[in-house]
N, CA, C and O atoms as a GROMACS GRO file, in nm:
protein
  280
    1MET      N    1  10.945  -3.683   1.968
    1MET     CA    2  10.901  -3.775   2.020
    1MET      C    3  10.738  -3.795   2.018
    1MET      O    4  10.684  -3.905   2.019
    2ARG      N    5  10.679  -3.688   2.016
    2ARG     CA    6  10.530  -3.683   2.005
    2ARG      C    7  10.474  -3.721   1.861
    2ARG      O    8  10.363  -3.770   1.839
    3ILE      N    9  10.561  -3.691   1.777
    3ILE     CA   10  10.524  -3.706   1.634
    3ILE      C   11  10.547  -3.848   1.604
    3ILE      O   12  10.487  -3.898   1.509
    4PHE      N   13  10.629  -3.919   1.677
    4PHE     CA   14  10.649  -4.073   1.660
    4PHE      C   15  10.514  -4.151   1.726
    4PHE      O   16  10.466  -4.252   1.674
    5PHE      N   17  10.470  -4.097   1.827
    5PHE     CA   18  10.359  -4.145   1.888
    5PHE      C   19  10.225  -4.124   1.804
    5PHE      O   20  10.141  -4.212   1.788
    6LYS      N   21  10.220  -4.012   1.759
    6LYS     CA   22  10.096  -3.989   1.637
    6LYS      C   23  10.114  -4.081   1.543
    6LYS      O   24  10.016  -4.150   1.514
    7PHE      N   25  10.242  -4.104   1.475
    7PHE     CA   26  10.260  -4.184   1.356
    7PHE      C   27  10.234  -4.325   1.388
    7PHE      O   28  10.169  -4.398   1.313
    8SER      N   29  10.290  -4.368   1.509
    8SER     CA   30  10.247  -4.507   1.558
    8SER      C   31  10.102  -4.523   1.587
    8SER      O   32  10.053  -4.636   1.580
    9THR      N   33  10.030  -4.419   1.619
    9THR     CA   34   9.889  -4.456   1.647
    9THR      C   35   9.819  -4.464   1.496
    9THR      O   36   9.744  -4.558   1.472
   10ILE      N   37   9.839  -4.387   1.420
   10ILE     CA   38   9.790  -4.385   1.295
   10ILE      C   39   9.811  -4.528   1.200
   10ILE      O   40   9.734  -4.577   1.118
   11VAL      N   41   9.955  -4.574   1.248
   11VAL     CA   42   9.991  -4.700   1.175
   11VAL      C   43   9.903  -4.820   1.241
   11VAL      O   44   9.861  -4.914   1.174
   12LEU      N   45   9.881  -4.805   1.378
   12LEU     CA   46   9.792  -4.916   1.444
   12LEU      C   47   9.657  -4.902   1.399
   12LEU      O   48   9.600  -5.009   1.377
   13ILE      N   49   9.588  -4.792   1.380
   13ILE     CA   50   9.448  -4.786   1.344
   13ILE      C   51   9.425  -4.825   1.197
   13ILE      O   52   9.325  -4.890   1.165
   14SER      N   53   9.527  -4.782   1.100
   14SER     CA   54   9.510  -4.829   0.960
   14SER      C   55   9.518  -4.992   0.966
   14SER      O   56   9.433  -5.061   0.911
   15MET      N   57   9.631  -5.047   1.041
   15MET     CA   58   9.645  -5.196   1.041
   15MET      C   59   9.506  -5.261   1.081
   15MET      O   60   9.454  -5.346   1.010
   16ALA      N   61   9.450  -5.217   1.195
   16ALA     CA   62   9.341  -5.250   1.243
   16ALA      C   63   9.218  -5.251   1.149
   16ALA      O   64   9.136  -5.342   1.152
   17ILE      N   65   9.208  -5.142   1.062
   17ILE     CA   66   9.110  -5.134   0.961
   17ILE      C   67   9.145  -5.219   0.868
   17ILE      O   68   9.055  -5.296   0.835
   18VAL      N   69   9.268  -5.233   0.803
   18VAL     CA   70   9.291  -5.330   0.718
   18VAL      C   71   9.243  -5.469   0.747
   18VAL      O   72   9.186  -5.544   0.669
   19LEU      N   73   9.280  -5.496   0.892
   19LEU     CA   74   9.259  -5.651   0.907
   19LEU      C   75   9.120  -5.678   0.920
   19LEU      O   76   9.080  -5.792   0.896
   20THR      N   77   9.026  -5.568   0.963
   20THR     CA   78   8.872  -5.591   0.968
   20THR      C   79   8.831  -5.598   0.834
   20THR      O   80   8.754  -5.689   0.802
   21ILE      N   81   8.870  -5.514   0.748
   21ILE     CA   82   8.813  -5.512   0.599
   21ILE      C   83   8.860  -5.657   0.540
   21ILE      O   84   8.788  -5.721   0.464
   22GLY      N   85   8.972  -5.695   0.578
   22GLY     CA   86   9.029  -5.822   0.517
   22GLY      C   87   8.966  -5.938   0.530
   22GLY      O   88   8.941  -6.021   0.443
   23SER      N   89   8.933  -5.941   0.688
   23SER     CA   90   8.858  -6.077   0.716
   23SER      C   91   8.730  -6.060   0.685
   23SER      O   92   8.676  -6.165   0.648
   24TYR      N   93   8.646  -5.944   0.687
   24TYR     CA   94   8.528  -5.922   0.621
   24TYR      C   95   8.523  -6.004   0.480
   24TYR      O   96   8.450  -6.101   0.462
   25LEU      N   97   8.605  -5.954   0.390
   25LEU     CA   98   8.605  -5.979   0.252
   25LEU      C   99   8.641  -6.125   0.228
   25LEU      O  100   8.598  -6.187   0.131
   26LYS      N  101   8.718  -6.176   0.317
   26LYS     CA  102   8.759  -6.324   0.326
   26LYS      C  103   8.622  -6.406   0.348
   26LYS      O  104   8.597  -6.513   0.292
   27GLY      N  105   8.547  -6.344   0.431
   27GLY     CA  106   8.414  -6.409   0.458
   27GLY      C  107   8.331  -6.404   0.354
   27GLY      O  108   8.259  -6.502   0.333
   28MET      N  109   8.324  -6.292   0.270
   28MET     CA  110   8.238  -6.263   0.165
   28MET      C  111   8.286  -6.348   0.038
   28MET      O  112   8.203  -6.406  -0.031
   29MET      N  113   8.408  -6.353   0.014
   29MET     CA  114   8.449  -6.423  -0.106
   29MET      C  115   8.425  -6.576  -0.121
   29MET      O  116   8.419  -6.635  -0.229
   30GLN      N  117   8.413  -6.635   0.010
   30GLN     CA  118   8.401  -6.775   0.007
   30GLN      C  119   8.256  -6.810  -0.046
   30GLN      O  120   8.157  -6.738  -0.029
   31PRO      N  121   8.256  -6.927  -0.109
   31PRO     CA  122   8.124  -6.984  -0.163
   31PRO      C  123   8.014  -6.987  -0.036
   31PRO      O  124   8.050  -6.996   0.081
   32TYR      N  125   7.878  -6.980  -0.077
   32TYR     CA  126   7.784  -6.961   0.032
   32TYR      C  127   7.767  -7.107   0.088
   32TYR      O  128   7.686  -7.122   0.179
   33GLU      N  129   7.828  -7.200   0.047
   33GLU     CA  130   7.802  -7.336   0.108
   33GLU      C  131   7.864  -7.324   0.237
   33GLU      O  132   7.810  -7.382   0.331
   34VAL      N  133   7.969  -7.258   0.255
   34VAL     CA  134   8.050  -7.257   0.391
   34VAL      C  135   8.002  -7.137   0.469
   34VAL      O  136   8.070  -7.038   0.495
   35LYS      N  137   7.867  -7.159   0.506
   35LYS     CA  138   7.797  -7.047   0.586
   35LYS      C  139   7.870  -7.033   0.732
   35LYS      O  140   7.898  -6.924   0.784
   36GLN      N  141   7.892  -7.136   0.779
   36GLN     CA  142   7.945  -7.114   0.923
   36GLN      C  143   8.082  -7.058   0.924
   36GLN      O  144   8.127  -7.010   1.028
   37ASP      N  145   8.152  -7.060   0.814
   37ASP     CA  146   8.278  -7.010   0.802
   37ASP      C  147   8.269  -6.855   0.791
   37ASP      O  148   8.345  -6.789   0.862
   38SER      N  149   8.181  -6.792   0.708
   38SER     CA  150   8.169  -6.664   0.692
   38SER      C  151   8.115  -6.606   0.825
   38SER      O  152   8.150  -6.492   0.855
   39GLY      N  153   8.022  -6.685   0.916
   39GLY     CA  154   8.005  -6.639   1.034
   39GLY      C  155   8.120  -6.620   1.126
   39GLY      O  156   8.126  -6.526   1.206
   40SER      N  157   8.220  -6.722   1.113
   40SER     CA  158   8.345  -6.710   1.201
   40SER      C  159   8.434  -6.591   1.170
   40SER      O  160   8.497  -6.522   1.250
   41ALA      N  161   8.425  -6.579   1.019
   41ALA     CA  162   8.504  -6.448   0.970
   41ALA      C  163   8.443  -6.323   1.021
   41ALA      O  164   8.516  -6.227   1.042
   42PHE      N  165   8.317  -6.315   1.041
   42PHE     CA  166   8.247  -6.187   1.069
   42PHE      C  167   8.280  -6.167   1.248
   42PHE      O  168   8.310  -6.060   1.300
   43VAL      N  169   8.268  -6.282   1.310
   43VAL     CA  170   8.316  -6.285   1.466
   43VAL      C  171   8.445  -6.233   1.474
   43VAL      O  172   8.467  -6.136   1.547
   44SER      N  173   8.534  -6.289   1.406
   44SER     CA  174   8.687  -6.242   1.410
   44SER      C  175   8.691  -6.092   1.373
   44SER      O  176   8.764  -6.018   1.438
   45SER      N  177   8.624  -6.048   1.282
   45SER     CA  178   8.642  -5.904   1.243
   45SER      C  179   8.584  -5.807   1.352
   45SER      O  180   8.638  -5.699   1.376
   46VAL      N  181   8.468  -5.852   1.415
   46VAL     CA  182   8.418  -5.781   1.537
   46VAL      C  183   8.520  -5.780   1.630
   46VAL      O  184   8.563  -5.669   1.663
   47LEU      N  185   8.578  -5.900   1.691
   47LEU     CA  186   8.698  -5.892   1.774
   47LEU      C  187   8.793  -5.815   1.730
   47LEU      O  188   8.854  -5.752   1.817
   48THR      N  189   8.834  -5.796   1.589
   48THR     CA  190   8.944  -5.725   1.575
   48THR      C  191   8.914  -5.574   1.594
   48THR      O  192   8.999  -5.492   1.630
   49GLN      N  193   8.774  -5.545   1.564
   49GLN     CA  194   8.740  -5.401   1.591
   49GLN      C  195   8.730  -5.378   1.750
   49GLN      O  196   8.747  -5.267   1.801
   50ILE      N  197   8.706  -5.471   1.809
   50ILE     CA  198   8.709  -5.460   1.964
   50ILE      C  199   8.867  -5.426   2.019
   50ILE      O  200   8.897  -5.337   2.098
   51ASP      N  201   8.952  -5.517   1.959
   51ASP     CA  202   9.093  -5.499   1.992
   51ASP      C  203   9.127  -5.363   1.944
   51ASP      O  204   9.186  -5.289   2.022
   52ALA      N  205   9.098  -5.322   1.830
   52ALA     CA  206   9.148  -5.191   1.762
   52ALA      C  207   9.088  -5.067   1.873
   52ALA      O  208   9.162  -4.973   1.903
   53ALA      N  209   8.964  -5.077   1.922
   53ALA     CA  210   8.916  -4.991   2.007
   53ALA      C  211   8.998  -4.976   2.138
   53ALA      O  212   9.027  -4.867   2.188
   54GLN      N  213   9.034  -5.104   2.190
   54GLN     CA  214   9.115  -5.104   2.309
   54GLN      C  215   9.253  -5.037   2.281
   54GLN      O  216   9.300  -4.958   2.363
   55ILE      N  217   9.307  -5.063   2.184
   55ILE     CA  218   9.439  -4.999   2.126
   55ILE      C  219   9.420  -4.850   2.138
   55ILE      O  220   9.485  -4.786   2.220
   56ILE      N  221   9.332  -4.793   2.058
   56ILE     CA  222   9.303  -4.663   2.050
   56ILE      C  223   9.280  -4.610   2.185
   56ILE      O  224   9.344  -4.508   2.212
   57ASP      N  225   9.207  -4.655   2.272
   57ASP     CA  226   9.184  -4.604   2.407
   57ASP      C  227   9.315  -4.591   2.477
   57ASP      O  228   9.350  -4.491   2.539
   58TYR      N  229   9.387  -4.707   2.461
   58TYR     CA  230   9.512  -4.711   2.537
   58TYR      C  231   9.604  -4.597   2.499
   58TYR      O  232   9.659  -4.526   2.584
   59ARG      N  233   9.621  -4.579   2.363
   59ARG     CA  234   9.708  -4.482   2.289
   59ARG      C  235   9.657  -4.342   2.352
   59ARG      O  236   9.739  -4.259   2.393
   60ARG      N  237   9.511  -4.320   2.359
   60ARG     CA  238   9.464  -4.198   2.400
   60ARG      C  239   9.520  -4.172   2.565
   60ARG      O  240   9.555  -4.058   2.596
   61GLU      N  241   9.524  -4.260   2.644
   61GLU     CA  242   9.572  -4.252   2.766
   61GLU      C  243   9.714  -4.209   2.782
   61GLU      O  244   9.755  -4.131   2.868
   62GLN      N  245   9.790  -4.275   2.680
   62GLN     CA  246   9.925  -4.262   2.689
   62GLN      C  247   9.947  -4.115   2.644
   62GLN      O  248  10.037  -4.049   2.698
   63MET      N  249   9.866  -4.060   2.545
   63MET     CA  250   9.887  -3.921   2.499
   63MET      C  251   9.861  -3.833   2.604
   63MET      O  252   9.934  -3.735   2.616
   64LYS      N  253   9.749  -3.855   2.700
   64LYS     CA  254   9.722  -3.760   2.780
   64LYS      C  255   9.814  -3.749   2.891
   64LYS      O  256   9.845  -3.639   2.939
   65ALA      N  257   9.869  -3.881   2.943
   65ALA     CA  258   9.975  -3.888   3.020
   65ALA      C  259  10.124  -3.804   2.981
   65ALA      O  260  10.197  -3.746   3.061
   66LEU      N  261  10.142  -3.817   2.848
   66LEU     CA  262  10.250  -3.751   2.788
   66LEU      C  263  10.215  -3.592   2.815
   66LEU      O  264  10.285  -3.519   2.886
   67SER      N  265  10.113  -3.557   2.758
   67SER     CA  266  10.075  -3.412   2.750
   67SER      C  267  10.082  -3.345   2.907
   67SER      O  268  10.125  -3.233   2.933
   68ALA      N  269  10.032  -3.435   2.999
   68ALA     CA  270  10.039  -3.389   3.130
   68ALA      C  271  10.169  -3.371   3.203
   68ALA      O  272  10.182  -3.295   3.299
   69HIS      N  273  10.271  -3.450   3.150
   69HIS     CA  274  10.405  -3.427   3.188
   69HIS      C  275  10.471  -3.310   3.124
   69HIS      O  276  10.551  -3.244   3.191
   70SER      N  277  10.446  -3.279   3.002
   70SER     CA  278  10.517  -3.173   2.939
   70SER      C  279  10.464  -3.040   2.990
   70SER      O  280  10.512  -2.934   2.947
   0.00000   0.00000   0.00000
């Protein structure tokens, strides 16, 4: 059970990293004429990072609770 939680945490973190890098690259790839669009891509990448941090904190709390029970 504990291995599953560790694995799912790793998957969540890697997905968040991929999403962040992907939205950042999408902002970079677009031509410079669309300046406000790259700005919104940056904002969405920051929001993705915040979401990832919240997910990681939540997983940490779950792990603490699990280790306290066992």
